Short mmCIF file of the C-alpha atoms (twelve columns), coordinates in Angstrom:
data_MODEL
# 
_entry.id   MODEL 
# 
loop_
_atom_site.group_PDB 
_atom_site.id 
_atom_site.type_symbol 
_atom_site.label_atom_id 
_atom_site.label_alt_id 
_atom_site.label_comp_id 
_atom_site.label_asym_id 
_atom_site.label_seq_id 
_atom_site.Cartn_x 
_atom_site.Cartn_y 
_atom_site.Cartn_z 
_atom_site.pdbx_PDB_model_num 
ATOM 1   C CA . MET A 1   -0.020  -0.031  -0.050 1 
ATOM 2   C CA . ASP A 2   1.603   3.304   -1.031 1 
ATOM 3   C CA . THR A 3   1.258   5.940   1.746  1 
ATOM 4   C CA . SER A 4   2.949   8.701   -0.262 1 
ATOM 5   C CA . THR A 5   -0.419  9.799   -1.767 1 
ATOM 6   C CA . PRO A 6   -2.971  9.589   1.059  1 
ATOM 7   C CA . PRO A 7   -6.632  9.153   0.087  1 
ATOM 8   C CA . LYS A 8   -8.491  12.412  -0.232 1 
ATOM 9   C CA . SER A 9   -11.305 11.003  1.843  1 
ATOM 10  C CA . GLY A 10  -11.219 9.429   5.231  1 
ATOM 11  C CA . THR A 11  -11.217 10.229  8.964  1 
ATOM 12  C CA . SER A 12  -9.485  13.319  10.062 1 
ATOM 13  C CA . PHE A 13  -6.665  13.485  12.587 1 
ATOM 14  C CA . LEU A 14  -8.752  14.784  15.571 1 
ATOM 15  C CA . LYS A 15  -11.431 12.256  14.835 1 
ATOM 16  C CA . THR A 16  -8.838  9.431   14.567 1 
ATOM 17  C CA . CYS A 17  -7.666  10.610  18.061 1 
ATOM 18  C CA . PHE A 18  -11.088 10.262  19.351 1 
ATOM 19  C CA . ASN A 19  -11.515 6.635   18.051 1 
ATOM 20  C CA . GLY A 20  -7.988  5.685   19.323 1 
ATOM 21  C CA . VAL A 21  -8.385  7.115   22.807 1 
ATOM 22  C CA . ASN A 22  -11.949 5.514   22.997 1 
ATOM 23  C CA . ALA A 23  -10.427 2.178   21.923 1 
ATOM 24  C CA . LEU A 24  -7.923  2.136   24.562 1 
ATOM 25  C CA . SER A 25  -9.675  3.885   27.423 1 
ATOM 26  C CA . GLY A 26  -12.353 2.213   29.296 1 
ATOM 27  C CA . PHE A 27  -13.251 0.034   32.273 1 
ATOM 28  C CA . GLY A 28  -9.457  -0.446  32.867 1 
ATOM 29  C CA . ILE A 29  -9.495  2.866   34.788 1 
ATOM 30  C CA . LEU A 30  -11.284 1.079   37.584 1 
ATOM 31  C CA . SER A 31  -9.129  -2.105  37.429 1 
ATOM 32  C CA . ILE A 32  -5.840  -0.366  37.579 1 
ATOM 33  C CA . PRO A 33  -5.930  0.350   41.556 1 
ATOM 34  C CA . TYR A 34  -6.719  -3.325  42.075 1 
ATOM 35  C CA . ALA A 35  -3.747  -4.353  39.749 1 
ATOM 36  C CA . LEU A 36  -1.474  -2.052  41.523 1 
ATOM 37  C CA . SER A 37  -2.431  -3.544  44.965 1 
ATOM 38  C CA . GLN A 38  -1.801  -6.891  43.660 1 
ATOM 39  C CA . GLY A 39  1.575   -6.477  42.139 1 
ATOM 40  C CA . GLY A 40  2.843   -3.643  44.446 1 
ATOM 41  C CA . TRP A 41  4.250   -0.354  43.855 1 
ATOM 42  C CA . LEU A 42  7.038   -1.787  41.591 1 
ATOM 43  C CA . SER A 43  4.582   -3.068  39.033 1 
ATOM 44  C CA . VAL A 44  4.123   0.572   37.885 1 
ATOM 45  C CA . LEU A 45  7.328   -0.101  35.893 1 
ATOM 46  C CA . MET A 46  5.445   -3.315  34.352 1 
ATOM 47  C CA . PHE A 47  2.465   -0.903  33.508 1 
ATOM 48  C CA . THR A 48  4.784   1.554   31.499 1 
ATOM 49  C CA . THR A 49  6.559   -1.384  29.837 1 
ATOM 50  C CA . ILE A 50  3.371   -2.821  28.756 1 
ATOM 51  C CA . ALA A 51  2.233   0.602   27.416 1 
ATOM 52  C CA . VAL A 52  5.505   1.071   25.316 1 
ATOM 53  C CA . ILE A 53  5.306   -2.556  24.020 1 
ATOM 54  C CA . CYS A 54  1.705   -2.100  22.929 1 
ATOM 55  C CA . PHE A 55  2.601   1.203   21.195 1 
ATOM 56  C CA . TYR A 56  5.430   -0.318  19.360 1 
ATOM 57  C CA . THR A 57  3.398   -3.337  18.232 1 
ATOM 58  C CA . GLY A 58  0.759   -0.821  16.991 1 
ATOM 59  C CA . ILE A 59  3.455   0.705   14.775 1 
ATOM 60  C CA . LEU A 60  4.388   -2.794  13.561 1 
ATOM 61  C CA . LEU A 61  0.753   -3.432  12.492 1 
ATOM 62  C CA . GLN A 62  1.094   -0.309  10.502 1 
ATOM 63  C CA . ARG A 63  4.206   -1.694  8.723  1 
ATOM 64  C CA . CYS A 64  2.527   -4.972  8.107  1 
ATOM 65  C CA . ILE A 65  -0.342  -3.142  6.391  1 
ATOM 66  C CA . ASP A 66  2.070   -1.064  4.248  1 
ATOM 67  C CA . SER A 67  3.904   -4.098  3.113  1 
ATOM 68  C CA . SER A 68  1.141   -5.224  0.700  1 
ATOM 69  C CA . SER A 69  -1.689  -3.643  -1.119 1 
ATOM 70  C CA . LEU A 70  -3.829  -6.795  -0.227 1 
ATOM 71  C CA . VAL A 71  -3.479  -6.108  3.650  1 
ATOM 72  C CA . LYS A 72  -6.280  -3.906  5.124  1 
ATOM 73  C CA . THR A 73  -7.517  -5.861  8.170  1 
ATOM 74  C CA . TYR A 74  -6.094  -7.884  10.967 1 
ATOM 75  C CA . PRO A 75  -7.129  -11.290 9.257  1 
ATOM 76  C CA . ASP A 76  -5.465  -9.984  6.219  1 
ATOM 77  C CA . ILE A 77  -2.147  -9.809  8.169  1 
ATOM 78  C CA . GLY A 78  -2.549  -13.298 9.464  1 
ATOM 79  C CA . GLU A 79  -3.052  -14.640 5.846  1 
ATOM 80  C CA . LEU A 80  0.080   -12.763 4.602  1 
ATOM 81  C CA . ALA A 81  2.156   -14.345 7.451  1 
ATOM 82  C CA . PHE A 82  0.696   -17.830 7.558  1 
ATOM 83  C CA . GLY A 83  -1.513  -18.387 4.687  1 
ATOM 84  C CA . ARG A 84  -5.216  -19.171 4.680  1 
ATOM 85  C CA . LYS A 85  -4.901  -21.086 8.251  1 
ATOM 86  C CA . GLY A 86  -3.422  -17.975 9.563  1 
ATOM 87  C CA . ARG A 87  -6.356  -15.916 8.339  1 
ATOM 88  C CA . ILE A 88  -8.825  -18.162 9.794  1 
ATOM 89  C CA . ILE A 89  -7.026  -18.558 13.213 1 
ATOM 90  C CA . VAL A 90  -6.541  -14.665 13.574 1 
ATOM 91  C CA . ALA A 91  -10.090 -13.929 12.598 1 
ATOM 92  C CA . ILE A 92  -11.502 -16.447 15.185 1 
ATOM 93  C CA . PHE A 93  -9.409  -14.885 17.973 1 
ATOM 94  C CA . MET A 94  -10.077 -11.431 16.953 1 
ATOM 95  C CA . TYR A 95  -13.907 -11.655 16.634 1 
ATOM 96  C CA . LEU A 96  -14.048 -13.910 19.746 1 
ATOM 97  C CA . GLU A 97  -12.243 -11.170 21.802 1 
ATOM 98  C CA . LEU A 98  -14.624 -8.314  20.503 1 
ATOM 99  C CA . TYR A 99  -17.622 -10.538 21.111 1 
ATOM 100 C CA . LEU A 100 -16.660 -11.673 24.561 1 
ATOM 101 C CA . VAL A 101 -15.525 -7.964  25.617 1 
ATOM 102 C CA . ALA A 102 -18.933 -6.714  24.448 1 
ATOM 103 C CA . ILE A 103 -20.565 -9.466  26.545 1 
ATOM 104 C CA . ASP A 104 -18.421 -8.510  29.542 1 
ATOM 105 C CA . PHE A 105 -19.524 -4.847  29.439 1 
ATOM 106 C CA . MET A 106 -23.070 -5.505  29.160 1 
ATOM 107 C CA . ILE A 107 -22.965 -7.934  32.265 1 
ATOM 108 C CA . LEU A 108 -21.061 -5.271  34.175 1 
ATOM 109 C CA . GLU A 109 -23.552 -2.598  33.033 1 
ATOM 110 C CA . GLY A 110 -26.505 -4.786  34.310 1 
ATOM 111 C CA . ASP A 111 -24.638 -5.610  37.570 1 
ATOM 112 C CA . ASN A 112 -23.976 -1.973  38.409 1 
ATOM 113 C CA . LEU A 113 -27.263 -0.571  37.526 1 
ATOM 114 C CA . GLU A 114 -28.947 -3.289  39.572 1 
ATOM 115 C CA . LYS A 115 -26.784 -2.174  42.419 1 
ATOM 116 C CA . LEU A 116 -28.024 1.598   41.820 1 
ATOM 117 C CA . PHE A 117 -31.585 0.509   41.372 1 
ATOM 118 C CA . PRO A 118 -32.176 -2.774  43.544 1 
ATOM 119 C CA . SER A 119 -35.908 -2.691  43.509 1 
ATOM 120 C CA . VAL A 120 -36.417 -2.263  39.686 1 
ATOM 121 C CA . ASP A 121 -38.171 -5.008  37.763 1 
ATOM 122 C CA . PHE A 122 -39.449 -4.888  34.109 1 
ATOM 123 C CA . HIS A 123 -42.899 -6.298  32.807 1 
ATOM 124 C CA . VAL A 124 -43.074 -6.766  29.215 1 
ATOM 125 C CA . ALA A 125 -46.091 -8.537  27.667 1 
ATOM 126 C CA . GLY A 126 -46.994 -10.215 30.824 1 
ATOM 127 C CA . LEU A 127 -43.390 -11.348 31.343 1 
ATOM 128 C CA . LYS A 128 -41.372 -10.357 34.562 1 
ATOM 129 C CA . ILE A 129 -37.781 -9.615  33.850 1 
ATOM 130 C CA . GLY A 130 -35.281 -9.110  36.568 1 
ATOM 131 C CA . GLY A 131 -33.554 -5.674  36.946 1 
ATOM 132 C CA . LYS A 132 -30.139 -7.054  36.021 1 
ATOM 133 C CA . GLN A 133 -31.327 -8.781  32.773 1 
ATOM 134 C CA . GLY A 134 -33.657 -5.969  31.965 1 
ATOM 135 C CA . PHE A 135 -30.760 -3.437  32.147 1 
ATOM 136 C CA . VAL A 136 -28.544 -5.696  29.972 1 
ATOM 137 C CA . LEU A 137 -31.312 -5.846  27.419 1 
ATOM 138 C CA . ILE A 138 -32.036 -2.181  27.343 1 
ATOM 139 C CA . PHE A 139 -28.321 -1.181  26.940 1 
ATOM 140 C CA . SER A 140 -27.843 -3.842  24.322 1 
ATOM 141 C CA . LEU A 141 -30.593 -2.211  22.212 1 
ATOM 142 C CA . LEU A 142 -29.123 1.345   22.979 1 
ATOM 143 C CA . VAL A 143 -25.641 0.225   21.742 1 
ATOM 144 C CA . LEU A 144 -26.926 -1.804  18.791 1 
ATOM 145 C CA . PRO A 145 -27.218 1.148   16.468 1 
ATOM 146 C CA . THR A 146 -23.638 2.075   16.927 1 
ATOM 147 C CA . THR A 147 -22.538 -1.079  15.251 1 
ATOM 148 C CA . TRP A 148 -24.246 0.114   12.048 1 
ATOM 149 C CA . PHE A 149 -21.866 2.942   11.336 1 
ATOM 150 C CA . ARG A 150 -20.007 2.327   8.171  1 
ATOM 151 C CA . SER A 151 -17.797 5.431   8.627  1 
ATOM 152 C CA . LEU A 152 -15.071 5.883   11.262 1 
ATOM 153 C CA . SER A 153 -15.716 9.526   10.902 1 
ATOM 154 C CA . ALA A 154 -19.237 9.238   12.156 1 
ATOM 155 C CA . LEU A 155 -18.248 6.763   14.798 1 
ATOM 156 C CA . ALA A 156 -15.893 9.479   16.264 1 
ATOM 157 C CA . TYR A 157 -18.916 11.263  17.735 1 
ATOM 158 C CA . VAL A 158 -19.744 8.227   19.667 1 
ATOM 159 C CA . SER A 159 -16.059 7.899   20.787 1 
ATOM 160 C CA . VAL A 160 -16.340 11.416  22.202 1 
ATOM 161 C CA . GLY A 161 -18.999 10.218  24.355 1 
ATOM 162 C CA . GLY A 162 -16.890 7.413   25.680 1 
ATOM 163 C CA . ILE A 163 -13.913 9.832   26.339 1 
ATOM 164 C CA . VAL A 164 -16.161 12.156  28.272 1 
ATOM 165 C CA . ALA A 165 -17.507 9.133   30.431 1 
ATOM 166 C CA . SER A 166 -13.681 8.319   31.217 1 
ATOM 167 C CA . VAL A 167 -13.012 11.925  32.080 1 
ATOM 168 C CA . ILE A 168 -16.112 12.008  34.577 1 
ATOM 169 C CA . LEU A 169 -15.052 8.624   36.010 1 
ATOM 170 C CA . ILE A 170 -11.603 9.909   36.793 1 
ATOM 171 C CA . ALA A 171 -12.981 13.038  38.365 1 
ATOM 172 C CA . ALA A 172 -15.258 10.973  40.454 1 
ATOM 173 C CA . VAL A 173 -12.514 8.888   41.846 1 
ATOM 174 C CA . ILE A 174 -10.298 11.867  42.282 1 
ATOM 175 C CA . TRP A 175 -13.313 13.528  44.246 1 
ATOM 176 C CA . VAL A 176 -14.078 10.492  46.327 1 
ATOM 177 C CA . GLY A 177 -10.290 10.202  47.284 1 
ATOM 178 C CA . ALA A 178 -9.549  13.940  47.976 1 
ATOM 179 C CA . PHE A 179 -12.889 15.393  49.322 1 
ATOM 180 C CA . ASP A 180 -15.439 12.565  50.199 1 
ATOM 181 C CA . GLY A 181 -13.637 11.183  53.367 1 
ATOM 182 C CA . VAL A 182 -11.840 8.337   51.793 1 
ATOM 183 C CA . GLY A 183 -8.434  10.030  51.367 1 
ATOM 184 C CA . PHE A 184 -5.047  8.779   49.893 1 
ATOM 185 C CA . HIS A 185 -2.907  6.669   52.112 1 
ATOM 186 C CA . GLU A 186 0.801   5.621   51.687 1 
ATOM 187 C CA . ARG A 187 0.235   1.847   52.032 1 
ATOM 188 C CA . GLY A 188 0.924   -1.067  50.048 1 
ATOM 189 C CA . MET A 189 3.798   -3.481  49.231 1 
ATOM 190 C CA . LEU A 190 6.902   -2.574  47.242 1 
ATOM 191 C CA . VAL A 191 6.302   -5.739  45.102 1 
ATOM 192 C CA . ASN A 192 4.178   -8.900  45.541 1 
ATOM 193 C CA . TRP A 193 5.423   -11.555 43.191 1 
ATOM 194 C CA . ALA A 194 2.440   -13.695 43.785 1 
ATOM 195 C CA . GLY A 195 0.173   -11.065 42.491 1 
ATOM 196 C CA . ILE A 196 2.324   -10.004 39.456 1 
ATOM 197 C CA . PRO A 197 0.530   -12.298 36.927 1 
ATOM 198 C CA . THR A 198 -2.743  -10.572 37.931 1 
ATOM 199 C CA . ALA A 199 -1.291  -7.232  37.666 1 
ATOM 200 C CA . MET A 200 0.217   -7.979  34.329 1 
ATOM 201 C CA . SER A 201 -3.107  -9.209  32.783 1 
ATOM 202 C CA . LEU A 202 -5.075  -6.223  33.881 1 
ATOM 203 C CA . TYR A 203 -2.416  -3.778  32.706 1 
ATOM 204 C CA . SER A 204 -2.358  -5.569  29.304 1 
ATOM 205 C CA . PHE A 205 -6.180  -5.393  29.126 1 
ATOM 206 C CA . CYS A 206 -6.051  -1.644  29.409 1 
ATOM 207 C CA . PHE A 207 -4.083  -1.231  26.266 1 
ATOM 208 C CA . SER A 208 -5.717  -3.853  24.172 1 
ATOM 209 C CA . GLY A 209 -7.152  -1.968  21.311 1 
ATOM 210 C CA . HIS A 210 -4.891  -3.739  18.451 1 
ATOM 211 C CA . ALA A 211 -7.964  -5.437  17.137 1 
ATOM 212 C CA . VAL A 212 -9.258  -2.070  15.717 1 
ATOM 213 C CA . PHE A 213 -5.813  -0.369  14.963 1 
ATOM 214 C CA . PRO A 214 -5.808  -1.596  11.385 1 
ATOM 215 C CA . MET A 215 -9.227  -0.202  10.843 1 
ATOM 216 C CA . ILE A 216 -8.364  3.075   12.247 1 
ATOM 217 C CA . TYR A 217 -5.228  3.352   10.180 1 
ATOM 218 C CA . THR A 218 -6.897  2.448   6.815  1 
ATOM 219 C CA . GLY A 219 -9.739  4.687   7.574  1 
ATOM 220 C CA . MET A 220 -7.374  7.941   7.968  1 
ATOM 221 C CA . SER A 221 -7.251  10.624  5.321  1 
ATOM 222 C CA . ASN A 222 -3.554  11.106  6.025  1 
ATOM 223 C CA . ARG A 223 -2.082  7.861   7.052  1 
ATOM 224 C CA . LYS A 224 1.355   9.356   7.495  1 
ATOM 225 C CA . MET A 225 0.002   10.915  10.922 1 
ATOM 226 C CA . PHE A 226 -0.922  7.416   12.469 1 
ATOM 227 C CA . PRO A 227 2.509   7.057   14.544 1 
ATOM 228 C CA . THR A 228 1.641   10.519  15.921 1 
ATOM 229 C CA . VAL A 229 -2.075  9.669   16.512 1 
ATOM 230 C CA . LEU A 230 -0.915  6.439   18.313 1 
ATOM 231 C CA . LEU A 231 1.615   8.030   20.350 1 
ATOM 232 C CA . LEU A 232 -0.845  10.908  21.472 1 
ATOM 233 C CA . CYS A 233 -3.392  8.044   22.199 1 
ATOM 234 C CA . PHE A 234 -1.138  6.121   24.325 1 
ATOM 235 C CA . ILE A 235 0.208   9.161   26.272 1 
ATOM 236 C CA . ILE A 236 -3.460  10.377  27.077 1 
ATOM 237 C CA . CYS A 237 -4.453  6.747   28.182 1 
ATOM 238 C CA . THR A 238 -1.386  6.034   30.272 1 
ATOM 239 C CA . LEU A 239 -1.779  9.235   32.026 1 
ATOM 240 C CA . SER A 240 -5.477  8.821   32.624 1 
ATOM 241 C CA . TYR A 241 -4.854  5.254   33.898 1 
ATOM 242 C CA . GLY A 242 -1.848  6.548   36.073 1 
ATOM 243 C CA . LEU A 243 -4.238  9.122   37.688 1 
# 
């Protein structure tokens, strides 16, 4: 794929940043404190290392796409490297990951809303649906239309909503810690070797946006700016997770 003459149409630099930050930032904000408590303070070095590795592998994905005009998606990279079997294996793992992550978020949504509204039940056509199941169904229907967007430029407006939600979440955690009586305490172990695997898996989850990087890259109007976009996205998300 020749990147010397970028396509005239595509996603702008700013909208690509919104999509990239939204792909990386998310529920990991709440799992980072637990990961730190499991691995100890020195696991912050592991957190930073994983962020650098994920950024570099994102650049490697760009090089894979640029290596052939036939490569546009993640499964295409698998086929280029390992043939037809590679394409099938990569596609299975990629779509299974996206599918399970979506299910995970729907379950979390139902659990959290049920705790906020414990006495809520839904009655539809004579059927009684529990609060948790009802919330999962409602938000599944709300999220469903976002999967119909064919343009990453249009999807960027949805990404802005995700970014705003992350900012509100960070502000809420800081408020609770600083002004709501919880406080910040200098406690915890320097390193907990038994908890390192847990910390590593949670840190890795925070930067697992590689499944959509090829789509973000190929949808850009100026693909030469992809490394800058990726670097900016990783810096923003690393700082937000670090807070």
